Every structure is written in structure tokens, then in C-alpha cells.
VORO-776762 format. One line per field, with one value per residue (C-alpha): x, y, z; residue number from 0. Coordinates in steps of 0.5 Angstrom, whole numbers. Layout:
N
px c(X:...);
py c(Y:...);
pz c(Z:...);
num c(NUM:...);
***
This chain:
79
px c(24:32:33:27:29:36:34:38:32:28:34:33:26:27:32:28:21:25:29:21:18:24:24:16:16:22:18:11:15:18:12:8:13:11:4:5:10:5:-1:3:5:-3:-5:1:0:-9:-7:-3:-9:-14:-9:-8:-15:-18:-12:-14:-22:-19:-16:-21:-26:-22:-21:-29:-29:-25:-30:-36:-33:-31:-34:-37:-41:-35:-33:-40:-43:-50:-50);
py c(49:47:53:52:44:47:53:52:53:47:42:45:44:37:35:38:34:28:29:30:24:19:23:22:15:13:17:13:7:8:11:5:0:4:3:-5:-5:-2:-6:-12:-9:-8:-15:-18:-13:-16:-24:-22:-19:-24:-30:-27:-25:-33:-33:-26:-29:-36:-32:-27:-33:-37:-30:-29:-36:-36:-29:-33:-39:-34:-35:-27:-29:-29:-21:-18:-21:-20:-16);
pz c(-94:-93:-90:-85:-82:-82:-76:-70:-66:-70:-67:-60:-59:-63:-58:-52:-54:-54:-47:-44:-48:-45:-39:-38:-41:-35:-29:-32:-31:-24:-22:-25:-21:-14:-14:-16:-10:-5:-7:-6:1:2:0:5:10:10:9:15:19:17:19:25:27:29:34:37:36:39:46:47:47:52:56:56:58:64:66:65:69:75:82:83:89:93:90:92:98:99:106);
num c(0:1:2:3:4:5:6:7:8:9:10:11:12:13:14:15:16:17:18:19:20:21:22:23:24:25:26:27:28:29:30:31:32:33:34:35:36:37:38:39:40:41:42:43:44:45:46:47:48:49:50:51:52:53:54:55:56:57:58:59:60:61:62:63:64:65:66:67:68:69:70:71:72:73:74:75:76:77:78);
***
């Protein structure tokens, strides 16, 4: 058993697996942070659209009201 435990190949494999495990944890953590940041950006963009939406509707209603008040009789005279 001692001979097998002191096998240099076993040391190399153990170090590689350890490094892979550490790398995967770091990658997972970075990916998790990236996803969180993207979710925050999407939430902020959605809130921005919601805040602008009432103003856009108000402008559209004013514009439509202006059009409805126009005197179109002079635009298309009946002959």
C-alpha cells in the first residue's frame, strides 16, 4: 500500500483534480455574479421603461387630442 500511495502519478492526478475543483468553484462563482449582474440590469431597464411609459402615453393622448380638435373642414373642401 505504501508503494501505491507514494506513486508520483497519483500525486500528479491529485494535484490536477484539486486544481480543477478550485477552478470550477471560481468559474461557478464568477458565473453566478455575472448572472446576478445581468438580472439587475434587466430589472433596471424594465423599471426605466415602466417609468417612461406613463409619460409616453400622456404625450400620445395630448397629440391625439390636438388632432381631434383640428378643423378638417378646411383641409378637404367638398366641391
